[in-house]
Each structure stands twice: as structure tokens, then as C-alpha cells.
C-alpha positions in Angstrom: 0.0 0.0 0.0 1.5 3.4 -1.0 1.5 6.7 0.9 -1.4 8.1 -1.0 -3.6 5.1 -0.1 -2.6 5.3 3.5 -3.2 9.0 3.6 -6.7 8.7 2.2 -7.6 6.2 4.9 -6.1 8.0 7.9 -8.1 11.2 7.8 -7.9 14.9 7.1 -4.5 15.5 8.7 -1.5 15.4 6.3 0.4 12.2 6.3 3.7 13.8 7.0 2.3 15.5 10.1 0.9 12.2 11.4 4.2 10.5 10.8 6.1 13.2 12.7 3.8 13.0 15.6 3.7 9.2 15.9 7.5 8.8 15.4 8.1 10.7 18.6 5.9 8.5 20.8 7.3 5.7 23.0 7.6 2.3 21.3 5.2 0.6 23.7 2.5 3.1 22.8 3.0 2.5 19.1 2.6 -1.2 19.5 -0.9 -0.5 21.0 -1.7 2.0 18.3 -1.3 -0.7 15.6 -4.7 -2.0 16.8 -6.5 1.4 16.1 -7.1 0.6 12.4 -5.6 -1.1 9.4 -4.1 2.1 8.1 -2.3 2.8 11.3 -1.1 -0.8 11.4 0.4 -0.5 7.9 1.9 2.9 8.7 3.6 1.9 12.0 4.8 -1.4 10.5 6.4 0.2 7.4 10.2 0.2 7.1 10.4 3.9 6.6 8.4 4.7 9.8 10.3 2.1 11.9 13.6 3.6 11.0 12.4 7.2 11.5 11.0 6.3 14.9 14.4 4.8 15.9 16.1 8.0 15.1 14.1 9.7 17.9 13.8 6.8 20.3 17.6 6.0 20.2 18.2 9.5 21.8 16.6 8.2 25.0 19.0 5.7 26.7 17.4 3.0 28.9 18.6 0.1 31.0 17.1 -3.3 30.8 17.6 -5.3 34.0 16.7 -9.0 34.5 16.8 -10.7 37.9 20.2 -12.5 37.8 18.8 -15.9 39.0 17.2 -17.6 36.0 15.2 -19.9 38.3 13.6 -16.8 39.9 9.8 -16.8 39.1 10.2 -13.1 38.2 13.1 -13.7 35.9 10.9 -13.3 32.8 10.1 -9.7 33.9 12.4 -7.0 32.7 12.9 -3.8 34.5 13.3 -0.7 32.2 15.0 2.4 33.6 15.7 5.7 32.0 16.9 9.1 33.3 13.6 10.9 33.6 10.5 8.7 33.8 9.5 6.1 36.4 10.8 2.6 35.8 8.5 0.1 34.1 8.3 -3.6 33.4 8.1 -5.8 30.4 7.7 -9.5 30.3 9.5 -12.2 28.2 6.7 -14.6 28.7 6.0 -14.5 24.9 9.0 -16.8 24.5 7.8 -20.2 25.7 11.1 -20.9 27.6 13.1 -19.9 30.6 15.6 -17.5 29.1 18.4 -15.3 30.2 19.4 -12.0 28.5 23.0 -12.1 27.2 23.3 -9.1 24.8 21.5 -6.0 23.5 21.7 -4.1 20.3 19.4 -1.4 18.9 16.3 -2.6 20.8 16.9 -6.3 20.1 18.0 -8.8 22.7 19.9 -12.0 22.4 18.9 -14.6 25.1 20.0 -18.0 26.0 17.7 -20.8 27.2 18.4 -22.0 30.7 16.6 -25.3 30.4 17.8 -26.2 26.8 21.5 -25.8 26.7 22.9 -24.3 23.5 19.6 -22.8 22.4 19.6 -19.1 21.7 16.8 -16.6 20.8 16.8 -13.1 19.3 13.8 -11.1 20.4 12.2 -7.6 20.6 10.6 -7.2 24.0 8.6 -4.2 22.8 6.9 -5.9 19.8 7.0 -9.3 21.5 8.5 -11.0 18.4 11.2 -13.5 18.6 13.3 -15.8 16.5 14.9 -19.0 17.6 18.4 -19.6 16.2 19.4 -23.0 14.7 21.7 -25.0 16.9 25.4 -25.0 16.1 27.1 -28.2 15.4 29.6 -27.8 18.2 28.8 -29.0 21.7 28.0 -26.3 24.2 30.9 -24.4 25.7 31.6 -25.8 29.2 34.7 -24.3 30.6 34.0 -22.7 34.0 30.7 -21.3 32.7 27.3 -21.8 34.4 24.5 -23.3 32.5 27.0 -24.4 29.8 26.8 -21.0 28.1 29.4 -19.4 25.9 32.0 -17.3 27.6 31.1 -14.4 25.3 27.8 -13.6 23.6 27.6 -10.6 21.3 24.8 -9.2 19.1 25.0 -6.6 16.3 21.7 -5.5 14.8 21.8 -3.3 11.7 18.9 -0.7 11.9 19.0 -0.1 8.1 19.0 -3.6 6.7 17.4 -5.3 9.7 20.2 -8.0 9.5 22.0 -9.2 12.6 25.0 -11.2 13.7 25.3 -13.2 16.9 28.7 -14.3 18.2 29.2 -17.1 20.7 32.8 -17.6 21.8 34.9 -19.1 24.5 37.4 -21.7 25.6 36.0 -25.2 25.9 36.9 -28.9 25.7 36.1 -30.8 22.5 35.9 -34.6 22.6 37.6 -34.6 26.0 40.6 -32.7 24.8 41.6 -29.3 26.0 42.2 -27.0 23.0 45.1 -25.1 24.6 44.9 -21.4 24.0 42.6 -21.6 21.0 39.6 -19.2 21.4 36.8 -20.8 19.4 33.8 -18.9 18.1 30.6 -19.6 16.3 29.0 -16.7 14.3 25.4 -16.6 13.2 24.4 -14.6 10.1 20.7 -13.8 9.8 21.0 -13.2 6.1 22.0 -16.9 5.5 20.4 -18.3 8.6 23.6 -20.3 9.2 26.7 -20.4 11.5 30.4 -20.2 10.8 33.2 -21.3 13.0 36.4 -19.4 13.7 39.5 -19.8 15.9 41.8 -17.2 17.4 44.9 -17.6 19.6 44.2 -15.9 22.9 45.8 -16.1 26.3 43.4 -14.1 28.5 40.2 -14.4 30.5 37.0 -12.4 31.0 35.2 -11.2 34.2 31.4 -11.4 34.4 31.3 -7.6 33.8 33.5 -8.0 30.7 31.2 -10.6 29.3 28.1 -8.5 29.8 29.5 -5.3 28.3 29.7 -6.2 24.6 29.8 -3.2 22.3 29.1 -3.1 18.6 30.5 -0.6 16.2 29.4 -0.9 12.5 30.2 -4.5 11.7 32.3 -5.3 14.7 31.6 -6.5 18.3 34.0 -5.7 21.1 34.8 -7.1 24.6 37.2 -6.0 27.3 39.6 -8.6 28.5 40.3 -9.3 32.2 43.9 -7.9 31.9 42.3 -4.5 30.9 45.1 -3.9 28.4 43.2 -4.3 25.2 39.9 -4.9 23.5 39.1 -8.2 21.7 36.8 -7.7 18.7 35.3 -9.7 15.9 34.8 -8.0 12.5 31.9 -9.7 10.7 32.7 -7.9 7.4 36.1 -9.4 7.0 35.3 -12.4 9.3 38.4 -12.0 11.5 39.2 -11.6 15.2 41.6 -8.8 16.3 42.9 -6.7 19.3 43.2 -3.0 20.0 45.2 -1.5 22.8 43.5 0.7 25.4 44.4 4.4 25.6 47.9 5.1 26.9 46.4 7.1 29.8 44.7 4.0 31.1 47.6 1.7 30.5 49.9 4.0 32.5 47.6 4.3 35.5 46.1 0.9 36.1 47.1 0.4 39.7 43.9 0.7 41.8 41.8 1.8 38.8 38.7 0.1 37.2 38.0 0.0 33.5 34.7 -0.6 31.7 33.6 -0.9 28.1 30.5 1.0 26.8 29.0 2.4 23.7 28.9 6.1 23.1 26.7 7.3 20.2 27.6 4.4 18.0 31.3 4.5 18.9 33.4 2.3 21.2 34.2 3.9 24.5 36.0 2.9 27.7 35.5 4.5 31.1 38.2 4.4 33.8 37.4 5.1 37.5 40.6 6.0 39.3 41.2 8.0 42.5 37.7 9.3 42.6 37.6 10.5 39.0 35.6 9.0 36.1 37.3 9.5 32.7 35.6 8.6 29.5 37.6 7.8 26.3 36.1 7.3 22.8 37.8 5.4 20.0 38.7 7.6 17.1 40.5 5.3 14.7 40.8 1.5 15.3 43.5 0.9 12.7 45.7 3.6 14.3 44.6 2.7 17.8 43.7 6.3 18.5 41.4 7.5 21.3 40.3 10.9 22.6 39.3 12.0 26.1 35.6 12.9 26.1 35.3 14.2 29.7 36.3 13.7 33.3 33.9 13.7 36.3 34.8 13.9 40.0 32.9 11.3 42.0 33.4 12.7 45.5 29.8 14.1 45.6 28.2 10.6 45.4 29.9 9.1 48.4 30.0 5.3 48.5 28.7 5.1 45.0 32.2 6.1 43.8 33.6 2.8 45.1 30.6 0.5 44.3 29.0 2.0 41.3 29.7 0.6 37.9 29.0 2.4 34.5 26.5 0.3 32.6 25.3 2.8 29.9 25.9 6.2 28.4 25.0 8.6 25.6 25.9 12.3 25.0 23.5 13.4 27.7 23.8 10.8 30.5 25.9 8.2 32.2 24.2 5.4 34.2 26.0 4.1 37.3 24.6 0.9 38.8 25.3 -0.4 42.3 23.7 -3.0 44.6 20.1 -1.7 44.5 20.2 1.7 42.9 21.0 3.3 39.5 22.3 6.8 39.4 22.3 9.0 36.3 24.9 11.8 35.7 23.6 14.6 33.5 26.6 15.7 31.3 24.8 19.0 30.5 24.0 20.2 34.0 26.7 18.1 35.7 24.2 16.9 38.3 23.7 13.3 39.7 20.2 11.9 40.4 18.6 8.6 40.9 17.4 7.2 37.6 13.7 6.3 37.7 11.4 7.0 40.7 11.2 3.3 41.5 14.4 1.9 40.1 15.2 -0.1 43.2 15.4 -3.8 42.4 12.5 -5.8 43.9 14.2 -9.1 43.5 15.4 -10.9 46.6 18.7 -11.8 44.9 21.9 -10.6 46.6 23.4 -9.8 43.2 23.9 -6.1 42.4 21.9 -4.5 39.6 24.9 -4.3 37.3 25.2 -8.1 37.3 22.4 -8.3 34.7 22.0 -4.7 33.4 22.2 -3.9 29.6 21.9 -0.6 27.8 18.7 -0.6 25.7 17.1 1.6 22.9 13.4 1.1 22.3 12.6 0.1 18.8 10.0 -1.5 16.5 12.5 -3.5 14.5 11.4 -6.9 13.4 13.7 -9.9 14.3 12.2 -12.4 11.9 13.9 -11.1 8.8 
């Protein structure tokens, strides 16, 4: 159905005006508006509108938090937090399985099945659509990981083509033999609906925080290694693993400092917390390993959060810092800290801190069944 047909069925308002109004509304509201009439359903479901809406919705950074214990009866309920509105909940009950969130990209989540080892899903919690990925031929990764999950899980969703890539990687035993220092990965391409296997020599490990904080940049997915000396990345365009050194300022002041990997407006960024100062670096050129210092923030005004808070999301306006039961948001414009969401305290009885299962999230209407 073309624009003129849609316009004739919607009413007297110009179609462009209706599109501009609707594109600025929250994703959850638009899902409900699909039921208003056939014309609105076609409009909101169109590729042009979906991409236009994401241009506005992506400016609002949210956190999605899942109770860390997959056996928790509330584990299917996701807590959504942003910088200005009260927190809200969404359910993953549309997937007929007990699942755990492993990665996030442009409003799409990659989840692993807790009951069925080696089964992975890609879903949009807003539209409640999901796609189950075919099993890989390899046996599940087993080395030191709970639930026989891969050490690293990464997702890269392209908001233009709607294609996505999922990376499962880690050290594991194959047929009873330890593979030494070979880092083995399986990469899923939605375009071909198939997996490819790659190996990469690696002598390093990953903390739980490193595994959670996977960042995508164009066609690559990045992880921070436990040594905090470099980033490990997989480039799906040239199908190759590689490394990039962290900024020299971080490498020269590692004693007593903490380093975290985050995305910043589509770019790779690392945040260092050292001696009560939070420094944000953004990657300028991967090939030349060039970084630039974005800003520095003193943390003495937030007390104990300076020692326990962990950066879990950021954009040009805000930085989210998660601790045991609270999430703080730093406004880069006014340079003021505040609690994110009026009810952002975790209601789960788990003793795990919020950052243990927190992922940055951008609400979208993107389909995941392409």
C-alpha cells in the first residue's frame, strides 16, 4: 500500500504530520496504536516509519535489568529504567522458555535458554516478536561457565538492513581434549540463517562484567579482557578476530583503577574510574589505535557510589552508574547526579547487584524475523 492510499484512509491530517507526531511517541504506545485501524497498522509497520522512529527513540537511553537468578519466578520480567521517567516492566513470557538476557543491540535482545543448553533466541521485548536460532554443530561451551553457556555472547543488529549477527565464543573442551589457547567462536548470520566457525589464539580471561559489556560498532563486536590492556573484537565484514590497545592514559595508571567498556553514540568507549575520577575515552580510529578523552567527572559528591557504582550505559547526555540496589544518572549537561527512575530499586530478593544483569537498551519497533 503506497503513501497516498494510507493518507486517504487515515483522515484529514497530512500524512507527513501524522508520521512526525507518531514517530516521537514511545515504542510501547505505538505497538498498541497498531490496533487502532488497518491504516495505522500499515503505517507503523512500514520500514520507513520504523527507521524514522528509531532516530528519535535512540536518543533516549534506557537500561534493561533482569533478575540474575534464571530460576527466579520473576526472571521473565524485565525492569526498564531511563533518566527521567518512572521505571516500568516488560515480560519475556511470549517466549515459551526460561531465558536469560545475554546481549543487547538497537532494541533487540539475544537470550539463551536456561533449560535447553545451547539454544539461543533473538527477540524484541517491545513488539514481543522472537526468532529461535538454529543449533550450532559444536557441543555447548563448558569451561567454568554456568548453564553451559558461551563465555562471550555478542549481538550486532543493523537498523538499516534489519540483518543481525550473533557471536558465541569461548574456551572449551572438545571430545575430552583441552584446546590449549585456541579461542573458538561460532558466528550466526541472519542473512544466510547459518553459523560459521572461527578460531583465534588468545591467552586471557573475562570477568562477568567484561562478558556483559559487549559493544558493537558498525560491523564489529568488542569485549574488554580481564587484563584491561586491550579490547578483543570480531569484525563480521572481513570475518576476523583482532585486538586493539586501550588508551595510553589507562595503561599508564592501572594500579587501583577500574575500566569498563561501553558504547557512546555508535562508537566504542571505555570508562576508567581511578582516584575518585571517572574518565571517558572514545575510540577515534581503530586501525591507528587512536582514542580521545571525552570528559572527566569527579565522584566525591556521590559518596560510597564512587567505590561500588559501575558504569552500565551512556550517551551524549547521561551516564548510568549501577550499584547494589540503585541506579544513578549523571547529566553531562547540568553536571548533576540523580537517581534514575522514581522506582528503580530492584525488587528481586537476589543478593546480586543490579549491574550483574544490566544492559543498555534503545526502544525500537524493529522486526527480528527477517
